[in-house]
VEXBA-47300 format. One record per residue (C-alpha): residue in three letters; x, y, z. Coordinates in steps of 0.25 Angstrom, whole numbers, padded with zeros to 4 digits, always signed. Each point is the difference from the previous one (the first is absolute). Example, Ala and Ser with C-alpha at 12.3 -4.5 7.8 and 13.67 -1.06 7.14 Angstrom:
<sites>
ALA+0049-0018+0031SER+0006+0014-0002
</sites>
This chain:
<sites>
UNK+0298+0371+0266UNK+0008+0013+0001UNK+0015+0000-0003UNK+0002+0004+0015UNK-0006-0013+0005UNK+0010-0008-0008UNK+0009-0009+0009UNK+0014+0004+0001UNK+0005-0014-0001UNK-0005+0000-0014UNK+0008+0012-0004UNK+0012-0001+0010UNK+0002-0015+0002UNK+0014+0002+0006UNK-0003+0011+0010UNK-0015-0002+0003UNK+0002-0010+0012UNK+0009+0010+0007UNK-0010+0012-0002UNK-0011-0009+0005UNK+0007-0005+0013UNK+0007+0012+0003UNK-0009+0011-0003UNK-0014-0007-0002UNK+0000+0005-0015UNK-0007-0010-0009UNK-0006+0008-0011UNK+0004+0011-0010UNK-0009+0010+0008UNK+0006-0004+0013UNK+0014+0003-0006UNK-0004+0013-0007UNK-0006+0005+0013UNK+0012-0003+0008UNK+0005+0014-0001UNK+0014+0006+0003UNK+0001+0005+0014UNK+0010+0011-0005UNK+0009+0004-0012UNK+0014+0003-0001UNK+0007+0008-0010UNK+0014-0004-0006UNK+0010+0006+0009UNK-0009+0002+0012UNK+0003-0008+0012UNK-0009-0006+0011UNK+0001+0007+0014UNK+0006-0011+0008UNK-0002+0007+0014UNK-0015-0003-0002UNK+0001-0016+0000UNK-0007-0007+0011UNK+0004-0013+0006UNK-0007-0013-0005UNK-0006+0008-0012UNK+0002-0006-0014UNK+0006+0011-0008UNK+0005+0003-0014UNK+0010+0011+0000UNK+0008+0008-0011UNK+0014+0002+0005UNK+0015+0002-0004UNK+0011-0011+0004UNK+0010+0007+0008UNK+0008-0012+0005UNK+0002-0015-0003UNK+0008-0009+0009UNK+0002-0015+0000UNK+0002-0006+0014UNK+0005-0014+0002UNK-0007-0008+0012UNK+0010-0002+0012UNK+0004-0015+0002UNK-0010-0006-0010UNK-0003+0000-0015UNK-0008+0011-0007UNK-0001+0015+0000UNK-0009+0012+0000UNK-0001+0012-0009UNK-0003+0013+0007UNK-0005+0011-0009UNK-0003+0014+0005UNK-0010+0008-0009UNK-0003+0015+0003UNK-0010+0010-0004UNK+0010+0011+0002UNK-0003+0002+0015UNK-0004-0014+0006UNK+0005-0013-0002UNK-0005-0015-0001UNK+0008-0013+0001UNK-0003-0011-0009UNK+0006-0014+0004UNK+0001-0012-0009UNK+0005-0013+0005UNK+0009-0009-0009UNK-0003+0008-0012UNK+0014+0006-0003UNK-0003+0000-0015UNK-0009+0012+0002UNK+0012+0009+0003UNK+0002+0002-0015UNK-0014+0006-0002UNK-0001+0008+0013UNK+0011+0010-0003UNK+0001+0013+0008UNK-0007+0011-0008UNK-0011-0008-0007UNK-0014+0002+0003UNK-0012-0009+0001UNK-0012-0005+0007UNK+0001-0009+0012UNK-0011-0007+0006UNK-0001-0008+0013UNK-0005+0000+0015UNK+0006+0010+0009UNK+0008-0006+0012UNK+0009+0005+0010UNK+0014-0006+0003UNK+0010+0007+0010UNK-0010+0011+0001UNK+0001+0003-0015UNK-0011-0002-0010UNK+0002-0010-0011UNK-0006-0009-0011UNK+0005-0014+0000UNK+0001-0007-0013UNK-0008+0011-0007UNK-0005-0001-0014UNK+0005+0011-0009UNK+0001+0005-0015UNK+0010+0010-0004UNK-0002+0012-0009UNK+0008+0000-0013UNK+0013+0008+0000UNK+0000+0007-0013UNK+0011-0004-0009UNK+0003-0013+0008UNK-0006-0011-0008UNK+0001-0010+0012UNK-0008+0009+0009UNK-0011+0002-0010UNK-0012-0007+0007UNK-0015-0002-0001UNK-0002+0013+0007UNK+0003+0007-0013UNK-0015-0001-0002UNK-0002+0011+0010UNK+0008+0010-0009UNK-0008+0012-0003UNK-0011-0003+0010UNK-0002-0001+0015UNK+0004-0013+0008UNK-0012-0006+0007UNK+0003-0006+0013UNK-0011-0011+0004UNK-0005-0006+0013UNK+0008-0013-0001UNK+0005-0012+0007UNK+0014-0006+0002UNK-0003-0010-0011UNK-0007+0010-0009UNK+0008+0013+0000UNK-0005+0013-0007UNK+0007-0001-0013UNK-0005-0014-0003UNK-0014+0005+0002UNK+0003+0012-0009UNK+0005-0011-0011UNK-0013-0008+0002UNK-0008+0013-0001UNK+0007+0004-0013UNK-0003-0014-0006UNK-0015+0001+0004UNK-0002+0015-0005UNK+0006-0004-0014UNK-0009-0012-0001UNK-0014+0006+0005UNK-0011+0002-0010UNK-0005+0014+0005UNK-0011+0001-0009UNK-0007-0012+0007UNK+0002+0006+0014UNK-0013+0007+0004UNK+0001+0013+0008UNK-0009+0000+0013UNK-0001+0015+0001UNK-0011+0006-0010UNK+0006+0008-0011UNK-0008+0012+0004UNK+0006+0000+0014UNK+0014-0001-0006UNK-0002+0011-0009UNK-0006+0009+0011UNK+0012-0003+0009UNK+0011+0001-0010UNK+0005-0014+0002UNK+0008-0009-0009UNK-0005-0013-0005UNK+0003-0013+0008UNK+0010-0006-0010UNK+0008+0013+0000UNK+0000+0001+0015UNK+0005-0014+0002UNK+0011+0002-0010UNK+0004+0013+0006UNK+0000-0005+0015UNK+0010-0011-0004UNK+0008+0007-0010UNK-0001+0015+0002UNK+0010+0008-0009UNK-0001+0012+0010UNK-0008+0004+0012UNK-0011+0007-0008UNK-0004-0014-0005UNK+0001-0006+0013UNK-0009+0010+0007UNK-0010-0001-0012UNK+0000-0015+0002UNK-0002+0001+0015UNK-0011+0010-0001UNK-0008-0010-0009UNK+0003-0012+0009UNK-0003+0007+0013UNK-0014+0004-0006UNK-0002-0015-0004UNK+0002-0005+0014UNK-0008+0011+0007UNK-0012-0001-0010UNK-0001-0015+0000UNK+0001-0001+0015UNK-0010+0011+0001UNK-0010-0007-0009UNK+0002-0013+0009UNK-0003+0009+0012UNK-0011+0007-0006UNK-0007-0013-0004UNK+0002-0005+0014UNK-0006+0013+0006UNK-0012-0002-0009UNK-0002-0014+0004UNK+0001+0004+0015UNK-0010+0010-0001UNK-0010-0010-0006UNK+0002-0010+0011UNK-0011-0001+0010UNK+0003+0001+0015UNK-0008+0002+0012UNK+0000+0014+0005UNK+0004+0001+0014UNK-0005+0014+0005UNK+0004+0003+0014UNK-0012+0001+0010UNK-0001+0011+0011UNK-0001-0004+0015UNK+0007-0013-0002UNK+0013-0006+0002UNK+0009+0010-0007UNK-0007+0012+0008UNK+0002-0008+0013UNK+0015-0002-0004UNK+0002+0015-0004UNK-0006+0004+0014UNK+0011-0009+0007UNK+0012+0006-0007UNK+0008+0009+0009UNK+0005+0009-0011UNK-0005+0007-0012UNK+0002-0006-0014UNK+0010+0009-0008UNK-0006+0007-0012UNK+0007-0010-0009UNK-0006-0012+0007UNK-0014+0007-0001UNK+0002+0003-0015UNK+0005-0014-0004UNK-0011-0007+0009UNK-0011+0009-0008UNK+0007-0005-0013UNK-0001-0015+0004UNK-0014+0001+0005UNK-0005+0007-0013UNK+0006-0012-0007UNK-0006-0010+0009UNK-0014+0006-0002UNK+0001-0003-0015UNK-0005-0013-0007UNK+0013-0003-0007UNK+0013-0005+0007UNK+0009+0010+0007UNK+0014-0002-0005UNK+0008+0010+0008UNK+0014+0002+0005UNK+0003+0006+0013UNK+0014+0006+0000UNK+0005+0006+0013UNK+0012+0004+0008UNK+0005-0010+0010UNK-0008+0003+0013UNK-0010+0009-0008UNK-0012-0008+0006UNK-0003-0010-0012UNK-0005-0011+0009UNK-0010+0010+0007UNK-0006+0004-0014UNK-0001-0015-0004UNK-0007-0004+0013UNK-0010+0011-0002UNK-0003-0005-0014UNK-0001-0014+0006UNK-0010+0005+0010UNK-0008+0007-0010UNK-0002-0013-0008UNK-0004-0008+0013UNK-0010+0011+0002UNK-0005-0002-0014UNK-0002-0015+0003UNK+0013-0006-0006UNK+0013-0005+0005UNK+0014+0005-0002UNK+0013-0008-0001UNK+0014+0006+0002UNK+0011-0008-0007UNK+0014+0002+0007UNK+0013-0006-0006UNK+0006-0005+0013UNK-0005-0007+0013UNK+0007+0011+0008UNK-0007+0011-0007UNK-0014-0007+0000UNK+0001-0002+0015UNK+0005+0014+0002UNK-0012+0005-0009UNK-0010-0008+0008UNK+0006+0004+0013UNK-0001+0015-0004UNK-0014-0001-0006UNK-0006-0007+0013UNK+0007+0011+0009UNK-0005+0011-0009UNK-0015-0006+0000UNK+0000-0004+0015UNK-0014-0006+0003UNK-0004+0002-0014UNK+0009-0012-0004UNK-0008-0009+0009UNK-0013-0001-0008UNK-0008-0012+0005UNK+0008-0001+0013UNK-0003+0003+0014UNK+0003+0014+0002UNK+0001+0003-0014UNK-0006+0013-0006UNK-0014+0001-0006UNK+0005+0004-0014UNK+0013-0009+0002UNK+0005-0011-0010UNK+0010-0011+0002UNK+0014+0002-0005UNK+0007-0013-0004UNK+0014-0004-0002UNK+0003-0011-0010UNK+0015-0005-0003UNK+0006-0013-0004UNK+0006-0003+0013UNK-0013+0000+0008UNK-0003-0012+0008UNK-0012-0009-0005UNK-0011+0005+0010UNK+0004+0015-0002UNK+0000-0002-0015UNK-0013-0007+0000UNK-0007+0011+0008UNK+0006+0011-0009UNK-0006-0008-0013UNK-0013-0001+0007UNK+0000+0015+0003UNK+0002+0004-0014UNK-0010-0010-0007UNK-0011+0004+0010UNK+0003+0015-0001UNK+0002+0001+0015UNK+0014+0006-0003UNK-0002+0013-0008UNK+0015+0002-0001UNK+0011-0010-0002UNK+0015+0003+0000UNK+0009-0011-0006UNK+0011-0005-0008UNK+0000-0009-0012UNK-0008-0009+0008UNK-0012+0009-0004UNK+0001-0005-0015UNK-0001-0015+0003UNK-0012-0007-0006UNK-0006-0004+0013UNK-0002+0015+0004UNK-0014+0005-0003UNK-0007+0013+0003UNK-0015+0003+0002UNK+0001+0013-0008UNK+0014+0005-0003UNK-0001+0015-0004UNK+0014+0006+0002UNK+0014-0005-0002UNK+0011+0008+0006UNK+0014-0004-0004UNK+0012+0005+0008UNK+0013+0002-0006UNK-0006-0004-0013UNK+0014-0003-0007UNK+0002-0012+0009UNK-0012-0007-0007UNK-0001-0006-0014UNK-0012+0003-0008UNK-0005-0015+0001UNK+0000+0002+0015UNK-0008+0013+0000UNK-0010-0006-0010UNK-0002-0013+0008UNK-0005+0008+0012UNK-0009+0009-0009UNK-0006-0012-0006UNK-0006-0004+0013UNK-0011+0010-0002UNK-0012-0002-0008UNK+0002+0013-0007UNK+0013+0007-0002UNK+0003+0006+0014UNK+0006+0014+0001UNK+0015+0000+0001UNK+0010+0010+0008UNK+0015-0002-0002UNK+0009+0007+0010UNK+0015+0003-0001UNK+0009+0009+0008UNK+0011+0003-0010UNK-0005-0003-0014UNK+0009-0010-0006UNK+0004+0002-0015UNK-0011-0008-0006UNK-0011+0007+0009UNK+0006+0014-0005UNK-0001-0005-0014UNK-0014-0005+0001UNK-0004+0013+0007UNK+0006+0009-0011UNK-0007-0009-0010UNK-0013+0004+0007UNK-0005-0015+0001UNK-0003+0002+0015UNK-0008+0011+0007UNK+0010+0005+0010UNK-0002+0006+0014UNK+0012+0007+0007UNK+0003+0002+0015UNK+0011+0010+0000UNK-0001+0005+0014UNK+0004-0006+0013UNK-0010-0001+0012UNK+0003+0010+0012UNK+0010-0006+0010UNK+0009-0007-0010UNK+0014+0004+0002UNK+0011+0003-0011UNK+0010-0011-0004UNK+0015+0004-0002UNK+0008-0009-0009UNK+0015-0001-0002UNK+0009-0009-0008UNK+0011-0007+0009UNK+0012-0003-0009UNK+0005-0012+0009UNK+0014-0002-0008UNK+0003+0015-0001UNK-0004+0004+0014UNK+0000-0012+0009UNK-0003+0009+0012UNK-0013+0004-0007UNK-0005-0014+0002UNK+0005-0001+0014UNK-0008+0013+0002UNK-0012-0006-0006UNK+0000-0011+0011UNK+0002+0011+0011UNK-0013+0007-0005UNK-0008-0013+0002UNK+0005-0001+0014UNK-0004+0015+0002UNK-0014-0002-0005UNK-0002-0013+0008UNK+0005+0008+0012UNK-0011+0010-0002UNK-0010-0011+0000UNK-0001-0002-0015UNK+0002-0012-0009UNK+0008-0003-0013UNK+0000-0008-0013UNK+0013-0006-0007UNK-0003-0005-0014UNK+0009-0009-0008UNK-0002-0006-0014UNK+0000-0015+0003UNK-0003-0010+0011UNK+0013-0008+0002UNK-0007-0014+0003UNK+0004-0013-0007UNK-0009+0002-0012UNK+0005+0014-0001UNK+0015-0004+0000UNK-0002-0010-0011UNK-0006+0011-0009UNK+0012+0009+0004UNK+0010-0010-0004UNK-0006-0002-0013UNK-0001+0015-0003UNK+0015+0002+0005UNK+0005-0011-0010UNK-0007+0007-0011UNK+0005+0014+0004UNK+0014-0006+0001UNK-0001-0005-0015UNK-0003+0015-0003UNK+0012+0005+0008UNK-0009+0006+0011UNK+0007+0000+0013UNK-0010+0008+0008UNK-0003-0006+0014UNK-0014-0007+0001UNK-0011+0008+0006UNK-0002+0000+0015UNK-0010-0009+0007UNK-0010+0002+0011UNK+0005-0012+0008UNK+0015+0004-0001UNK-0003+0015+0003UNK-0009-0003+0012UNK+0011-0009+0006UNK+0011+0011-0002UNK-0009+0011+0006UNK-0004-0008+0012UNK+0015-0003+0003UNK+0005+0014-0004UNK-0005+0014-0002UNK-0014-0003+0005UNK+0004-0010+0011UNK-0010+0001+0012UNK-0012+0004-0009UNK-0011-0009-0003UNK+0002-0004-0014UNK-0009-0009-0008UNK-0001-0005-0015UNK-0011-0001-0010UNK+0000-0006-0014UNK-0009-0007-0009UNK+0004-0014+0002UNK-0004+0000+0015UNK-0012-0008+0005UNK-0012+0009-0001UNK-0003-0001+0015UNK+0015+0004+0003UNK-0001+0012-0010UNK-0013+0005+0007UNK+0006-0002+0014UNK+0012+0009-0004UNK-0009+0010-0006UNK-0009+0000+0012UNK+0012+0002+0009UNK+0006+0011-0008UNK-0013+0007-0001UNK-0002-0001+0016UNK+0014+0006+0002UNK+0006-0013+0005UNK+0011+0000-0011UNK+0010+0011-0002UNK+0006-0003-0014UNK-0007-0008-0011UNK+0010-0006-0010UNK-0008-0003-0012UNK-0001-0002-0015UNK-0010+0007-0008UNK-0011-0007+0006UNK-0003+0013+0008UNK+0000+0008-0013UNK-0015+0003+0000UNK-0011+0001+0010UNK+0008-0001+0013UNK-0004+0011+0009UNK+0008+0002+0013UNK-0001+0015+0004UNK+0011-0002+0010UNK+0010-0004-0010UNK+0009+0012-0004UNK+0012-0005-0006UNK+0003-0009-0012UNK+0014-0005-0005UNK+0000-0006-0014UNK+0012-0009-0002UNK+0005-0001-0015UNK-0010+0010-0004UNK+0005+0000-0014UNK-0006-0014-0002UNK-0014+0005+0002UNK-0009+0008-0010UNK-0003+0014+0001UNK-0015-0002+0003UNK+0004-0012+0010UNK+0009+0010+0008UNK-0011+0010+0001UNK-0010-0010+0004UNK+0010-0005+0011UNK+0003+0014+0005UNK-0015+0002+0002UNK+0000-0010+0012UNK+0006+0011+0008UNK-0005+0014+0004UNK-0014-0005+0002UNK-0002+0006+0014UNK+0003+0013+0006UNK+0015-0002+0000UNK+0009+0004-0012UNK+0004-0012-0009UNK+0014-0003-0004UNK+0004-0009-0012UNK+0015-0004-0003UNK+0004-0006-0013UNK+0012-0008+0002UNK+0009-0003-0013UNK+0014-0004-0004UNK-0002+0006-0014UNK+0009+0011-0005UNK-0006+0014-0001UNK+0001+0001-0015UNK-0008-0013-0002UNK-0014+0000-0005UNK-0004-0008+0012UNK+0005+0011+0009UNK-0007+0010-0008UNK-0014-0007+0002UNK+0003+0000+0015UNK+0002+0014+0000UNK-0013+0003-0008UNK-0007-0008+0011UNK+0007+0008+0011UNK-0003+0013-0007UNK-0015-0001-0001UNK-0012-0006+0008UNK-0009+0002-0012UNK-0004-0014-0005UNK-0006+0005-0013UNK+0014+0006-0004UNK+0007-0013+0005UNK-0010-0008-0009UNK+0005+0009-0012UNK+0014-0003+0003UNK-0003-0015+0002UNK-0007+0000-0014UNK+0012+0007-0007UNK+0009-0011+0006UNK-0009-0012-0002UNK-0009+0004-0012UNK-0015-0002-0001UNK+0000-0015+0001UNK-0010-0007-0009UNK-0012+0010+0000UNK-0010-0010-0005UNK+0006-0013+0007UNK+0004-0005+0013UNK+0015+0002-0001UNK+0005+0011+0010UNK+0014+0002-0005UNK+0004+0008-0013UNK+0006-0012-0006UNK-0013-0004-0007UNK-0006+0013-0002UNK-0010+0002-0011UNK+0005+0014-0001UNK+0012+0001-0008UNK+0002+0014-0004UNK-0011+0007+0007UNK+0002+0005+0014UNK-0011+0003+0010UNK+0008+0011+0006UNK+0005+0008-0012UNK-0011-0003-0010UNK-0013+0004+0008UNK-0004+0009-0011UNK+0000-0011-0010UNK-0007-0009+0009UNK-0011+0010+0003UNK-0002+0003-0015UNK+0000-0015-0003UNK-0011-0002+0011UNK-0009+0010-0006UNK+0001-0006-0014UNK-0001-0014+0005UNK-0013+0003+0008UNK-0006+0007-0012UNK+0003-0012-0009UNK-0005-0010+0009UNK-0013+0008+0003UNK-0002+0000-0015UNK+0004-0015-0003UNK+0001-0008+0013UNK+0004-0013-0008UNK+0010+0007-0009UNK-0007-0006-0012UNK+0004+0012-0009UNK+0014-0001+0005UNK+0005-0015-0002UNK+0015+0004+0000UNK-0002+0007+0014UNK-0008-0012+0005UNK+0012-0009-0005UNK+0010+0009+0007UNK-0009-0001+0013UNK+0000-0015-0001UNK+0015-0001-0002UNK+0002+0010+0012UNK-0009-0007+0009UNK+0002-0015-0003UNK-0009-0010+0007UNK+0006+0003+0014UNK-0001+0015+0000UNK-0014+0000-0007UNK-0004-0009+0012UNK+0006+0010+0010UNK-0008+0012-0006UNK-0013-0009+0001UNK+0003-0002+0015UNK+0005+0014+0003
</sites>
């Protein structure tokens, strides 16, 4: 067994439990690959202006003031400490801990760790953990941080129970005990020499205990290469496996359903749509499974491209299934496809076209007779196209000959769900996944070259521009009043509007809110709760939008009720739809021209872009107003400014990626918390990734099973684990 596989509980009996529970670190390798997120030099202070509310932080700052304040009318006191970076200030609050006053003297510097909260509109840490730096000749003030003398101070991703300096202590113990001559190096020696990279043991020592920035950079260069190279070997092996799998070629036929559909279209495909369709058709005609990502701007016509691919597969004798994440979206897709196809969607029915097929909808809420008929349509092959939700992946759903799976908004589905649908074919079906704004993991996978990628970057003729503006509701209350006036003006012109809020406001929602508020109060966060659909709708009906037809839509409504509201809104029988993000994707109402997003700072960048894409879908210009209480200098406000400043979804995806990290590139996690990328950035290190891809492809071609590279094989097994290896097998 490699020393990196040694359990921490054997070497760190007193601290291993906290490392395992708080940070999921169980082995020596886990700990040594938990790299510092940044480094401080002695005397260098952290910029306090950049701290975000709710973030767990470790800051290096100087104590400016320390005040003991007794409670009024009851026993106890609180110690208020103000620390500064020379410009900004941060409050530290300790309850009933007056003995700390002796330590926390003005003028001393140290590291302070905790969760950023807000009290009286001031950022603070409540009962933070801290470690003070030694004060030179003062023997009382000499602390454990003297171990940082002569080198950079590492600041680790940490938790409230495991602050950064405790991690540094644990790393020091492990580095001093590890037998490095027994640790195999996964990168071939020839490759290390060729790229001028330092050995692995030296890199791990220097990433945790660098004496200067040159050592830190050399360590990061080596560890970046390791991550890129091992990942690229995994992806190169997967590409080789995919190329070897048999699939049924689905070559489009002339003079059949696809040609009949194209002849019905009242417009010409854009150059981008024609190019992307040609790429997809070329893949469908091969005898190994297509694995293609279709990226397109909101409103660029991805659904039309996917429909033409499905029609081509039907022409070739197969069936196509489109998997949508919500019932609202599945119903919308079904309605749109049937409308676009007309009589071609009535195959086998009276009045249906000669080359037609049946387009079936399958969702979990369908009644028994309709569901039974849908299942019969699929197993008999009468339905060439099925559009559905998770109901499609249930065991009882069987196809006659599934040839293509289209996954819309693919980040909403887990790998197992996609695989369960693909497993319903005798041979691996072709796969097309679609997304409007690439989420971080999708961008990462794309840069890593695992998916063949098609891009739709031009809007069809007739689409109108969307203008976006941030509405600072607290700073400028008249701006919010003007937003409601704009809705009335648009409705007066015969148009419709959306109002989006972060939560529902029903009984179940309120229980969750109370629990969250209780937790927030513990951390000193006094922000008001997020706005709710039901509350906002009631206020609008009785206030600024009185007299307009206002309806609500959210995910916990009965399916029939949701469908009825969407039908009424699509038919123009509703003026204003107050909704949660259930309308985020796929909802197409060209007459809707304005959207007001309340508490917009509580949504992600990609989510805001998706929501905004629901307006401007007709001939009239679209307007999106992003309402927020956050101050102008906050990071949340800057994110909103970025969304307002550009309609380029690919640029916004880069901003999103910078903020959220890549997620687990080989696994299912979407957030950056469990990223398998620790030092590598898909935005900044594309040259490293490209070089690693070339080397990995060459190595795998020469040695597919890695028999000549056992250390690399071990590193690959360690990286993947059982769960991720299964992920790669499934695709």
